[in-house]
N, C-alpha and C positions, 0 to 999 in steps of 0.2 A: 316636643319629644325628638330626639335624634334617632334617625334612621341609618343604619350603614348599610348600603346596598352596594353589592360587587357586581358591577356590570362593566367592570374593563373588558373590552373586546381586544384579544390579542390577534395580529394576523395570523391565519391558519388556513390549511386546506383539507377540505372533506374531499376524499378519495372513493373512486368508485371500481367499476370493473377493469380488469387487466388487458393489457395486449399479448396476444399470443408471443412476442418477442421477449416478454418478462419472464417466461417459463421458468428460465435458469436462473433468474436472478433473486435470489435468496439466500439467508445465511443467518445462523445463530452464533452469535460469538462468545467468546470467554467471558466478556464483559456482562453477560446475563442478559443482552439484548437481541430480539431479531430485526434483521434488517431486510426489506423487501422492495423490488422496483415496481412502479405502476407508472404505465407508460414513461414519460421522462423524469418522473418522481422518484424519490426514494423514500419509503415510511421506516420508520423506527419505533418498535412497539417492544411495550415491556410485558412478558409472557407472565409473571406471576400476578400483575393486577389488570391485565387485557386491555389495555389502552395505548392509543397512538400517542406517542410523546414529542415526536418530531417528523416533520416534512421536509425532506430536503430538496431544494429547486435550483438546479443551475444546468442541468443536461438541457440540450435541444432535441435530442433523439431519444427513443427509447431504449431504457436501461436493461441490458443483456445479463448482465453479472454485478454481485455484491459481495464484498468479501471483508470481513472483521478483521483488524490487525490481532496477531497471537499477544499473549501477555506473558511470554516464555523467558523472561528476564527479571533482574532483580529490581525493584520498584524504588525510588529514592527521589529527592527533590531535584535531581537533574533528569531523572528518568521517570516521572510520575505517570500513576494510572490515568490513562485519556483516553477518552471515545475516537478510536481512529477507525474509518472505514474506507475504503476503495470502491468505487462505483465505475462501470464502464458502458458504454452505450454503442449503438448500431454504427456509428459513425467513426469508431475508434478512439473517441475521448475517454480517457479516464481522470476521475476527478478524487483526490484524497481529502477527506472532509475531518474537521473537527466536530463531531456530533454535537457534544454538549451547547456549542454556540452556533452552530448550523452555517460555520464559514468555510471555506473551502481551503486546505492548507496547501495545495498544489495542484495543477494541471498537467495532465501529459497528453500529448498528441502528437502522432508520429505519421500513422496511417489514417485512410478513411473507413477501413472496412470493421464489422462489427468484431469485438474482442471474442474469441473463441473460449477463453479459459483464463482464469489468473489465482494466484494464490500466492499469499505471504511465507516467506521462509518461516520454518519453525523452529530453526536454532537460530536464536537472537545473542549469542554471547558476542560475536564481532558487531552486528548492527542489528537493530530492530526495524529498520526501515527497507527493508529489500522486497521486493514485489515483483514476481514472475509473470509474464502474460503471453497469450499466444495471439498474436497478430496475422490474420489471414493472408496469403492461404499456408504458408508453413514457415513461419518466423516464430523464433522464442526470444524474447526480451527481457533483461534483466535492467527494472527501474529502483532508482534511489527513491521511495515514493514520498521522503522529506522534502528532496528538493527538486524532484523531476528531473533529475539525471540520468542519460540512459547508460548504464555499466558495460553492456555487452549487447552484442545480437547475434543469432545462430539461425542458419536456413537447413530445412531437412529436405528431402526428395518428395515426401507426400505431402498432401494437405494434412495438418494436425486438426484432431476435432476436439481433444480434452488432454489431460495429464493427469498424473497421481505422483506425490513425494511419497519415497520410502520413508514410515515413520521413525523406523529404526538405524538408518543411514542416510544422512543428508547428502552423499554423494551418487546415490541412486535415484534417478527420475524415470517414469515409463510414460510413452506418447502414446495414445491411441490414434491411429492414422486410419486414412480412407481404405488402406489396404491390409493392415495389420498391426504388430504392435513393433515399436522401438524402444529398447531397453537402453538406458544412458547409465552408463557406471562411472562417469568420471565429471559430474555436473560439481559446479565449485561457483562461490560467489564471486570470486577474484578474477575469472577468466572462464570464456565460453567453452563448453566441450568440446574436447580437439578431435575426436572420432565423429563419426556419424551415426554412432550406436548401432546396439547389435539388432538387426531386422528379423523379424520371425512371424510364422503365420497360423493360424488355426487350422485344423485339418483334421480328418477322420484317421484313426489309427490304421498303421498298417496290416494287412492281415497277414500275420505271421502263424504257420504251422504249430508253434509250439504253443500258442494261446488261443486257438479254436476251442469255442465252447458249445456245449450243446444249445439247440435253439430255446430262446427264452420265450417266455409269453406275458402278455400285457404291460405291467409296470416295468418288467425287467427289461422287456424288449427297448422301451423308450429310454430308460438308461443307458443302455448299452449304445443304442442310437447317438447319443449325445456324449458318449465317453470320448474325449477328444484329447489333444495333445498338442503341443505345439511342436512346428517343425520350421528348419530354415530354407524348405522348398517352396515356392509359391503353390498353393494347391491348386487344383483343375476346378472347372465350372461347377461341377455337381457337388462337390464336398462343401462343408459348412465354410462359408467365409464371415468375416466381419462385419459386413455392412450392416447387419442388423443388431450388433453388440450396442446395448443402449450405453453401458456404463462400465469403466475398470476403476477399481480401486484397491490400494494394498489393504492388507486387513492389519489393523492397529493394535490387534489381540496377541498375534504371534509372528515372529519375524518371518520375512522370505515367502509369505504367501500372498495372493492375490484373488480378486474375484472378477469375475467377468459377468455382467448381467444381459441376459436375452430375455425377450417378451415371455417366454414359457421357462425359463430355468435360470439358475445362478450356478455357475461353475466356481469350485474352489481351486485354483491351482497351486503347486507347490513348486516354487520359482528354481529350488534347486535341481529338482529332475524336470522342469517343464512338464508337468503332468497334471491331470485332473485326479484330485484326491478327494474331491466332494462335489456331490450335485443336490441342490435344491429344485425339484421339478414340481410343476403345479398339476392337479389333477385335470381331467379333461374339460370339467365344467368350472374350473377355478377362474378367477379373472387375472388378468396378465399382468405380470409387473411392469411398473413406471421406473420404478428408484429403489436403489437399497443403501441402507447407511449402516457399514460395518462398525460394532464398538470395540471400545479399547478395554475398558474394565473387565469385561466378560465376553467370551466367544460368541457372540450373539449378533443378530443381524435385525434391523429396522427395516421391514419391507413395504413399498407403496404399491398399491393395486391400482387397476384402471377404475375401479369402482369407487375410488378414495378411502377404502379399507387400508389400515396399516396393521401389519402384523409383526408380531416379535417372535423370532425362533432362536432359539439358545441351542449350542451345543450337546448332544448326548454324550454322555461319558461314556466311553469304551471300557468295558469292564474286561472285554478278551484282548484289549490291545496291549496289555503289559504281560501276559502270557509270552514268555519267550517265543520266538517263531519257529524255534527248532521242533517245539510240540506241533504234532499234525493236528491242523484244525478240520472240523467236522466238514467233508465235502457239501455237505446240505446247506450247511450256514450261507447267509448271502456274504458276497464279498466284502472284506471289511472296508468301510469308508468314513468319512467325516459326515455325521448324519445331523441335519439341524431339525429339531422338533417345535412343531408350531406350538407355543405356550399362552399367547394372547392375541386378540384382534380387537379392533373398534369397529364401529357400525359404519358402513359402508354409506354414501351420498348418492343422491337423486343426480345420476347424471343425464344431462340432456344434450342439445347441438351448442348452446351457450356454456352450460355449466359443465365442468370436469377438473379434475384434481390437475395441478400444475406442479407442484412441488412438495417437497418433504424436508424438514430440517429437525436435527436432534439436539438437545442441549449437550454441549461437548463437556461440561463441568460434571455434571451428575449423569448423564445418560439415562435418564429414566423419565425424560418427555420428549414428546415430539408435537411438531406444530405443521398442520397442514394448510398449504396456500391453495384456494380454489380460483378458477377463472374468473368468478362474479366479485372477486374482491373480499372474500369471506376469509378469516382466518381462525382455524379451529386447534386449540390449544389442548392435546391429550395427555394426561400424566397416568404414569404407571404407579398401580398401588399392589402392596404385598398384603395377602390374607394367610395369617399364619394358623395351619392346621394343628397345633400342639406337639409336644416332642413324640417322636417315634424309634424304635431301634433302628439300625440299619438292616436291612435285607438284602440277600443277594438277587439279583436280577438280570434277565437275559439281555445281550447286547442288544438284541432287536426291539427291545420294548423301550418306551419311555420311561426314563428314569426320574426318581422323584426330585424336586430341587430342594435345599435345605438353607434355612438361615446361616448367615455367616457368624463365626464366634466371636471376630474382631468388631469393634466399633473405633472408628478414625485411628485404624493401626493398632489398637490395644485390645487383646482379648479382654472379654467382659463376662460376668458372671451372668447366671440366668435370672437374678433377681436385678441387676442393675439396668438403669434406664437408657434406652438407644433409641436413635431416630431411626426407625427401620426402613423409611421411604427417603432417606437424606440423599441417596446415588444408588446406582445400579449395584456396585460392589457391596454396598452396605444392604441390600435387599436379598439377594441370592450368593449363596457359597460357590467356590471354584467348582467347575464342572469336568475337572480332570478326574480320571478313575479314581475308585476308591482306594485311600491310601491308608498307611499305618498309622499316620497323624490322625486321622478322621476315625478310623477304628477304635483308637484309643478313648475317643468321646463315643460312653455307650449311648447317649440321647441325643438328637439334635430336631430343632423345629423345622419340620415341613413346611414350605410356603407355597401358595399359590399366588397367579399374577393376574391383574385386571387392568383394563383402560379406563380412564374416566375422565371425562369430557370436563375440563376445569375454566374453560375460557372460548369465548366466541366474540370474533369482531367482524363486524359486517360492513360493506362500504355501499356506495350511492347504486340504485340499479342502473341500466343501461341510458344514456341520453337519448332524445331531447329532453331539457327541464325548462320548467318554468319556475320563477324563485320570487318571493314577497315578503320583505321582512315586517314585523308585527308593527302596530302603531309605536311611535318614538316615546322614550321615557320623558316624563313631565313631573312637576313637583306634585302633583296631584296623584300620578299613579307609582309614585316611587316606591311605595309600601307593597306593593305586589308585583312590580315590574319583572319579566323576565325576556330576555332578548331571545325572541324565538324566529325561526326562520322558517317559511312554510315552502316545501319544493315539491310542484308537481310532475309528476314522472309519465313516462310514455306507457305504464301498464296500467294507469288509471289511479293509483295510490298516491297518497300525500303524505309526505315525510316531513315532520316538524323537528328541526335540530335547536339544541340549545346552544347558542353560538360562545357563551362564555367558557363551556367547556369542550365544544365541539362533538358532543355525544348526542344520540339520537333521543328525543323527547317523547316522540309517540309515532307511530307508523299506522295510517288509517287507509282500508281499504275502501275507497267511495264510489269510484266510477269503474264503467266497463270499456273505457276506451281512453285515449290520450288526452291527459290535462293540459288545458291551453291558457287558462288564466287563474289568477288567485287575486281574492282582496279580503283584507282583515275587517270584519265589521265590529271588533270589539279586542280588546286584549286576550279573551279567550273564546273568539269564535271568529270563522273567516267563511266566505262565500268562494266556491270553486266550480268552474265550469269545465266541462269536456264536450266533443264533438266524434259523433261516429265518421266512418270514412263515407263519402257522399255516394249516393245511388245515380242511376242514369241521368236522373233530372236535375241532380246537383243536391238534392235535399239528403239532410242527417237527421240523425236522433242527438238532440241537444240535452246535455244533462246540467243542472245549475243545482249544487246541493249548498245548504248552510249547515256547518258544522260546529258543534260546541265542543270545543277542546277538552275541557276535565272529564266529560262524560264519554266522549267520544260518538255521541249521537249525531246523526244526519239526516237532513229532512229535505226531501224534492221541494226547492223554492218556489217553482212555477207550477206546482200541482202536478196535473195531469198533461200540463202542455210540453211540447219538446218533440213529438215523433213526426216525420217528415216535414220537416221545414227549413228554409236556410239557416246555415251556420252561425251560431254567435260569433263576433268579432273581438267583443269587448265588453267588460262590465267594468263600470266606475262607480263606487262608493261617494257620497257625497262627505263632505267635510267633518260633518256632526255624525256621521254614520247613521243618518235617519233615512236617505234614499239610496237607490239603487238605479243607474241607470243601463240597460240593457240594450247593447248595439249589434244589430244583425248585418249580415252581408246584403242581402236584396229584400229586407222587409223593414217597416217602419221600426222606429225606437219604440222602447217600453220604460215605463217609470214604475218602480215598486216602492213601497214602504218596509224599511227593513223590520222594523220594529213588531209589525203585524204581519208580514209577509203577503200583503194584499197589493194588487197591481192598481196602481193609482190613475195611470192613463195608457193607451195604446194609441201612438200617432197614427193620423189619418195616411191612406194609402199615399197622397199625393206630398207627404210630408219627404223633405230632401233627404238624399241619402248622407250618412254621417261618415266623415274621413278620421275626425280625430274629435275627443270630447274630454272637458274637463270641469269639475266642481269649483266654483268661486271658494276662496276661504273667508269671505265676509259675510255676515248672516245677524239675524236681529236677537240672538239668543240673550244678550246683555240686556238689551232694552226690556224683552219680556220678563227677565229674571228682575229687573227693577221695578218694575211694574207689579208682578206676582208678589215681591216683598211689601211693596205699600200696602196692596190688598191685603197682604196677612196682617200687617199691622193695624190696619181701618177695621178688619174683622176682628181682632184682639181688643181693639177699642169697644167695637159696637157692644160685644158681649159683655163687658162692664158697663155698659150702660151711657157713656159719653155720645149722647146722639148727636150733639151741637157739632162735635167734631168730625162724627163720622159721615155728616152731611157734606162735608168737603167733596167727597167722591160720589158719583151718581151710584142710586141703588141698582140700575140695569147692569153696570159695568162689573160691579160686585158679584151679582149673580151670575154673569158670564164668565168671570174669574174663578168663582167657586167651582163653575162647572168642569173649566180648563184644568183645576188644581186637582179634580179628583181623577179627571183622565191622567193627569200628570201621575199621580200616584198609581195608577194602574202600570202605565209603562214605563215609571222613573225618569220620565223626560217631558219637557215641553215641545211643543210641536213648533219648531222655529222656521223662518222663511230662509230658504236657501236657493242660490244661483247657479246656473252652470252655462257655459257657452259649447258650441260646437261648430265644425265647419264643414262645409259641402264640397262637393267635387270641383267646384268653381272657385273655391279658395274664400265664399262669402260666410263671416261669421255671424252667428245668430246667438241670441242671448234670451234664455227662459228664467223663469221663477217658480218656484214649488212652494207652496205655503198650505200645511196641513194635506188637504186631498186635491187642493187646486194647483192647477199648472199655468200659467200666462205667459204668453209671448212678451219678448222684450224687443229692444234695438236690434237693427240688423247693421252690420258693417260692411261697407262692398270691399271685394277682393283687393289684396296690393298685388299690383301687376307683376313687382319683381321678383313673386315667389309663385312655385309650381304647385301641385296639390299638397295641400297642409297634412302630414302624416300623424303628427303629435302636438300636444300643448301640455304647459305646465305652468301653474300660476300660484304663486304666493306675494303676499302683503300686496304691492304696488305693481310687482312686475309680471306681465303675461309672457310667455316665450312660445314661440311656433316654430316648427322644424318643418321643412317640406321633402318632396320626393328626389330631389336633386342636389340636397345638402346643404340647403339656404337655412339659416337660422334667425328669425325676426325677434329683436329685444323690444318689447314695449313698457315704456314706464308710465303707468296709467296717470299717476299723480301730476308727474310732469308733462303728460301728453305728448311723449317724445317716441319715437321709433328709429331702431337702428338695425340694417340688416346685414348680415355676417356670412359670407361664402365659406363653408368649410371644405369644399370639394372633395368631400368624403361620400358622396352618393347618399341614398335614403336614409334620413333621420328616422331611426326606428322606435326610440324611446328618448324620452325628456323626463328626467326627476329632479326636484330640488332637494336639497339636503335639509335633515329635519334640525331643528333647533331655532328658538327665536332670533332674527337677524341675520341668522345663517343663510347667505344667497348663494352658496355653490350650488353648481348644476352638474348633473350627470348626463351625458349625451351617449346613446348607442347606435352604432353605425354596424354596417353589414361586416365591416373589416376591423371592429375595434371598437374603442371607446374613449371619450374625452371628458374631463373635468374643467369647468369652466368658473370664473369669478363674474357674476351678473352686474354687480356696481360697476366694477372697471372694464365690463366687457372683453374679459380677456383670457387666453386658455392658461388653465394652471397645469394639467398635464395630459399625457396622451399615451394611447397604447395602441398598437396597429399589429395584426397578425401576419406575421412573416417576416418582419423587421426585427423585434426583439421577442416575440413570441411564437410558439409553434402550435398554438390552439386558435380555435374560432370561437369568440364570445355568442353565448345562445340568449343570455338575458343578464340584466343588470338591475342592482338596487342599492339605497344607501342601507346600512345597517347600524351606522349611529352618526353623530355630526360630522366626525372625521375619517371614518373608515367605509368603503364600498364592498360589495359583494358581487361577484361574477360569477355566473354558471358557463363553462365552456364544452366544446364537443369531445373533450378526451375524459369526459365523464367526471370532472372533479368541480368542485365550488370552493372558491379563495376568495379568503377575506383578507383586503389589501388597506394599506394607507393611501391618502387622496393621490400620492406620486403613482400609484398603481405599480410600482416595479415588484414584481414577484422576487419574494426573497424568503429564506430559511428565518428561523427565529430561534432565540436562544430556549433552551429547555426549562430553564430555571424562570422565565417570566411566564410560562403558563401556567393557566388556572387548573390543574388537575384534580379530577374528582378523588382520586385515591392516593394515600400515601406510596412514595415508589422507593424500594430499597436499591439503591445505586449510587455507591461511595465516590464514584469516578465523576459525578456530578460537583462535588465540593471542589475547592480550591486545593491543589496539590498539597498544600502543607496540612490543611484540614483533614483530609483524606488519610495522610499518614498518620495525623494524631490519632484519629478515629481507629486505625488498625492498630496501632501501639495500645490503645485505652482498652480494645476488645482481648488483646493477647494476654496482657500479663500487668495485674495491679498487685505487686505485692507489698506495695505501701498501704492497702487497703486491710482490714482485718477480714473483710468478707468481699466478694466481687459485686461491683454496682454496675448497672449501664445508665446512671443518671451523672453526664458529664457536666451538669452544672453544680454538683457538690466538690469539685476536684479542684485543685489548684492550677488552673489554667488560664495564662493571663490572654484572654482572647475578646474581641467585641460580642456583645449580647447577640448579635445578627448572627454571626458565623457559629456561635454554640447553638442558637435554635436550629439552624439549618442541621447542624450535627445531630441534635437532640431528635429532630424530623426522622432522619437516617435510622438512628436506633431504635425509635418506636416503630418503623415499618419493619423490623426483623418478626419473623413469625414466632409466636408464643413457645413453640416447642422447642426451636435454637435458644430463645432467650433462657428458657429454663433450664437447658443444657450449659450454658454459659455460665449464670448464675449458681450452677451445683458446685459446693465445694469439693466433691470427690472426681470432679472433672479435671484430667490430668492437664498440665502443660503441652505435652505432645499433643494430647487429642484436639487441645485447643489451638493450637496453631494449625492442625490441619483443617478443623472445621472453619477459622476464620479465613483460610487460602481460598477454601470452597468459596465462601460468602463473598470475597472480594474477586474470585474468577481468576487467580494468580496462579497459571500453569506452572511456573518455576518452584514457587513456594508447597504447592501442592505435592508435587513430586518428590522435593527433598524430604517434607516433613512425612511424607507416606514412608519412605524407605528410612527415613530416620528413626521414625516411631518402630517400625519393624524390627530393626536391628538393634536397637537400644536394649528393647525388651527382651530379643532372643538372646542378645551377649549377657544380659544380666541375670537372666534366666538360668544360663550355662554357668554364671560363676554364683548362683543363689545370691544376687544382689539386688533382687526388684524392689522396689519402695514398699513400706508397708501396705499402702492402699491399693497396691496391683494385684489382681485377682490371680490366684495360684491355680486354680481348680481347673482352667481351661487350658489345653494345649494350643499354640497359636499354629493358624493356619500358615503354608508357606506363601512367600511372596508369591503376587499375581505372576503369571508367566508373561504378562506384556511388557514387565521389567528385563525379561529375557536374562540378558548375562548377569543382573545383580540378582536373579534369584540364588537360593542355597543350592549349592553342587549338588545333593543328590535328587532334588528335585528337579534342577536343570536336567540332568543325566537321564531320569526317568522320562521327561518329557521327549528328550531327542531318540531316545529307543522306541518310544511310541511312535513317533513321527518317522521314523526310517524303517520300522513294520509296516506302516501305512503304506508307504513308497513301494515298499517291496510287493504287497497286495496289488498295487495298481499297477505295476510296472507293465509295459506291452513290448517294447523294442530290448536290443540286446543293451543298447547305451544306457538306459534306465537299470537294466540288472546291474551293470558294470558300476553304475553310479552307487547303487545301494551296498552293492559288496565292498566297494571303498569305505563308504560311511560306518558298514559294520565293523570292518577292519580298524578304524579309527576309535569307534565305540568300545574294540575288546570283545566283540561278539564273534570270535573266530570261527567256531563251528557253523554257524548260519552262514558266514561268508564264505567258507569252503563248499558248503550245498549249492550256493550261486553260481561260484566260479566252474564248477563241474557242470552245469547246466550247459554251458557254451557249447552250441553243436559244431559238428566236424568240419562243416563247410566254412566256418566263420572263420577269417583270419587270424582273429586272437584266439584261436582253440588252444594252440600250444602254448601260449605265453600263461594264459589262464592256467591249464592244466598244472604246468610248472609253479604257479603262485600258489594253486592249491596244495600241492605236494610241499611246498615251502613252509606254507602256513602250519600244516599238520605237523611238520617235523621238526619246528621250531625247538631247540633246547636251550637251556640257559648256561651252556658249557662257554669258557672264555674264549676260545679259537672262533666259534660259530658267530659269537656276539660281534667280537672285533672285526670280523669279516663283513660282517651284514654293514656295521656302522660305516665302515669305509666305503661298501658300495653306496650305500645312502649318501655318505657324504660328497662323493663324487658325483653321483646322481644330482643333487641340488646345487654344486657347483656348474653342471652343465645345462640347467636350466630345466630339470625335472624337478621341481619342487614337491608337487602332489604325491609322486614317487616315492622319494626320499623321505619325506614325513611317514608315509605309510610303514615304510621298513623300519624306521626308527620306533614306530609304537608297537610293532610286532616284538620288539626286543626289550618293552619297556622304558624306552629312552623318549618318552614323551616330552619330557623336560628339555631335552636337548631340540627336539621336534619345533616347540614351541619357542625357542630362542631363533631356529632357523627362520621361522615363518615372522618372526617381528623384524629380524635382520633383512628381510626381503617385503618387509612393507606389509605384510598379511597380519596387521593388527587384530581385526575381529576374528579370523579363521584361528589365531594363537589363541585369544581369550576363550574360544569355543572348545578349544582342543583342551585346554588346562580345566576348564569346569567339567570335561567329561571323563578326562582321564589322571588328572593330578591329584594328591591328597592336599589338605587344606594349606600345609606349609608352601608346598612348591607352587601351587596354585597362585596363593597371594604374590609370591616374588614375581610371577609373570605379569599379573595384573599390578604389580606396582610398576613395573616397566613401562606398561601401558598405560597407567596415568602420566606419567613423566611425560610421555609423548604426546597426550592429550592437552597438556600444559603448556607445551612449546609455543611459541610465537607462531608458528607456519599452522598449526594445527588448530590453537585456541579454543577447544572445548574443555573449559574447567569446569563448567556445570556438570558436565559427565563424569569429568574426572572425580568430582567432591562424590556423585552417585556410587561410583565405583570403590572409594574408599570407605564409604559407609558399610557397604556390601562385606568388606574384607575387616571391618571392625575398628579401624584406624581412626578411632574419634578424635584423637589429640590432634592429628594432623588436618582433619577436617575442618576444625576450630581454628586452625592456625591460618589455613587456606581461605576461611570464610574472612577471617579479620584482614588478611594481608590484600583481599580485594576489595575491601572497604564495605563489606555486608555487616555493618556493624550490629544492626538489630536482629538479623539472622545468627549471628556468631555469639551474642550473649545469650540468647534465649536456648541456642544448643548448648551452651556451657551450662546453664542452669539445669537442663534438663539432663545432661551428661553427670553432673555433680549428684543429681537426687537418684540416677540409676548407679552410681558409684561405679561407672565404667572408666572414670578417669581417676588415675592415681594421684593424691594430694601430696606434693612435694615443693621444694623451694621453687625449682621452675616454673612447674604449673600453677603455683602461686602468683609468680610475676607475671605471668601470662594472663592467667585470669584478671588481675589488677589492670593490665594494659586494655583487655576488651571490655571490663566495666566501665573503666575512665572514657573509653571513645564512644559506648553507649551512653554514658550520661551526657556527653557533649551533644549526642544526636538527640536525645531527649531534652535539651536545652533549648537546642535549636528549633524544636516543635513547641516551644513554650510549656511542655509537662513537667512544671517545677518539682512536685514530688518525687517523681519516678527519676527525675536526674539527681535529685538530693540522696536518695536511697541507694543507687548506684554509684554515685561519687564515694559515699560513706564506704560501701563493699570494694570500692577501689583501693583504700587504703593509702600508701605515698602517692599512688600515681594520681589520684583523685583530690588531693587535698587542695591543691591550689583552687581548682574549680569548685570545691565544696563550699572554700571560703567566699567564692565570687557569687554562688549560689544563694548561700546565707544573707550575704548583705543584700542581694537585689530582693530577697524575700522580706528582710527589715525595711528596706527602702518602699516596696510596693505593696499595699494591700490586697487580699484576696479579690479579684475583680467579681 
């Protein structure tokens, strides 16, 4: 009968507690994986299955930063999906990894100080390899992370602590320095910033008579105290300084907003007016903040507190903010501001001196799960779950109360009916709707489902406890135990527990709390039981409490092996189990040796007081078990013959012998074993070798061998076959060949030989030696060193214990809290993820070959050749090896059941499918494109009443989320800007702010309110006269010809003389906003022009301005075509989008987009479009052919008409030639 047993042990690293310098080294990538630093290692974790899938080892110093590369580009064979990660350490080295293979793609080293911060550039149109890093004290350097080339370097006046990129505008970068904040507005990948940036400080507001408020109490007082603003003057000592600012981040959910994190509050700044517009303050008893992650999909904040609790705060919808500010607000109402309500929180952890939260990361794709990294090596995975409370009508609520959260009406960009299936917890924006004030669109939906959120702990990874460790591998694999063998490693820890790891998977098998003090040694008594000993701290007399436990692994039961013995005696130095696991020798420091029978837990002999002190001991591999078994077999046969009555034959064996063996047989049945004779040798302080024999309960003295004069005190022994190896305190090793009676001494010059172990396996005479400063592997037959490892030269950790875990792998425990399984060469190296024996199937298409990954994506996206969707890749005409197909099938099987159901649902539209697959692949570029495309295709087709028959009509679509900024609908964008300026106005504290608010109101067309603000200027102010005249001008503007032409002339002159903003304002006053936009564009203010067009112009005029912007974005100097495509989508220029995608060679995206456009009827079908469609389909067919997807290629070649005729012929030819694989 054949047994297949998988005990292939791959090299791996088991990690433990983190170093304090690892605090900031964690990142959750778009690829769906978490990376975090542990000492000098980088761990890669799959959050969905909670398993460590890779440990990257190459840094020689502690890792301080890790960052996953962004996936914000179109993926193809030339630019495949790949797991790229950058990690940086305390000596300034940056390594860029290919995580799948564990290889370093490039290494960057320029300085020797710890990297303070680093980030990949998010705009990847020009290059996807750019990495910006802060090299202390004050350099920012842009690197090409593919080649390791330095592109440019820039130094600043102060020490830079961290930085944040503006997620809306690549040219904006903000540095947090030791003294303040530096705003850089001319960041460019091609050259270093020319200016030193705008330096600002944080300070308390100037007390101005116009804004003195009555004294507030309690919470209001606290809020007034932290109501701060940004100034250009350096603050004095007593005002708020930046030194205690923990973090600075742009808000990705809305443009030009930033948060500053302090231990007890989060400040939300509006950068247009450099003013605090929102404060999240902690109650007096609350745990202080450690970190905050702002979300993109919703205006929400994930906050980590010092007690390890993660809270989610979501911005409250301000119902009052849309009331035009000319209406007087109730003076008793609290001052309007951005309020973030606490919506849910997870459990805190038990914080101690050594256990505290280090960092938190949030899933960037779905923003609905967070991972907490704890200093003891634990990783806690919290997932956000939504709970539907059922449909409720909208009700009015006061701005000061927490507004309800509602379920969104759309799923994957398309509104769905109440009966249609959704994946409620797919992502944050699929869990809760927009929290902007109640709008007309929402009011048109009479009922919506209210939703509540909660955190659920869905995964926990724990590391090894603090070192020191002792390790012992279970007995080796043999032909006899192959049926039930498991490669288990017992790890004794300093807190008295023993952890048993399964080395094939690297997972913990059992954790047993056995001792009350540090475990000093472990020996296995069988495959399922072990002995471990621990000794307490010595008292004044040097006596300790010894604990020796025999543990049964399946039940976890442990018994005190020495019974009541163990209190107030010299410490146990070592325990040694005999070769047949019958006997145990217990060696003490200043006390004679004890010999025990393991099977019966009885003491066989305690040596006399004058017994020599033992320095090393080893059991002999020789015994008389075989001869005993032969005799036993003969007796059994004789007994069998005796019972049938053949007395003549039975007389061959003496009857007393039979009765003796019958007695032995019955004993053996009790203990399942025969008591065989075994030997052991030990050495004393003088180096004399003693030989003793143990049989049954008898112990006999044997020969004594005088000391070898060339060796010092013997510290360890190893015996296998005919070889006995002795190691001494001076680093000399003696090889004795007992058969040939030869001995050979080798000086290793490495000091005290602490441990010697032979490798398992018959005839395997490899030898592992451990020294104070490392380890060596020797070949006993050749008496030659095979490999060596030395602390300091090529490794930065000290070895605590060693053992063999298989015939060709060693396991090392080290003082950095890790346990490493290594090849005999003992070279620490990362491994390939696909070679690991992972316990759970892992969804990570990035691990497939680039071509297979693209095939998988094409297969999931669109299967028009099938009557119905299938997830079985084996059933399609795909010419590829079985091995590759099985790997792809494994990936498909690891997709969650909910998502599989949606993908197989015939009503699930192409646009929704594209959006969902982009999420699955963590493809930032695709996800943005398909979200905007789905929204506008649906809304434009609805405008024309052309929605496809299976699209739901009953629901209004929500506006596009405000995180898309300039891509949102004009009316929605305009409303959000009015809300913003109202907030700015409520928060203004200085004349400067008031002026900025008035300017914004004028541009937004809110003239009445602007006039009120202009008239507030005090008479002492130098601008009093100007502002009064401006107020008069605004109120008296008439649409008469002469006044219009005069103002236009003045505005033009102003613009020509460098007063662009003032000239634009005047043009807006006389409704010439289109001219104003043109001037702004001429002077390079493209974003400002787009903003003005959105808030002031009608649809056609706005489209003209934005189309000019698109041309600018497509120009070779700017090269932001992906942004240009999104702008065109928002304008409904779908044909132009398809043409651009095709010209950029995005054949897959172009073809699928065209399919969607045709199903929504938003592209007119005429001769020109037909020709273009054919060209797109022909190119997509060629792409599918290149991927070996024959059926898809044939279908699209057929659709392509004449353009695909030749290709179709080739495909059909090859189909006939080659049968389906």
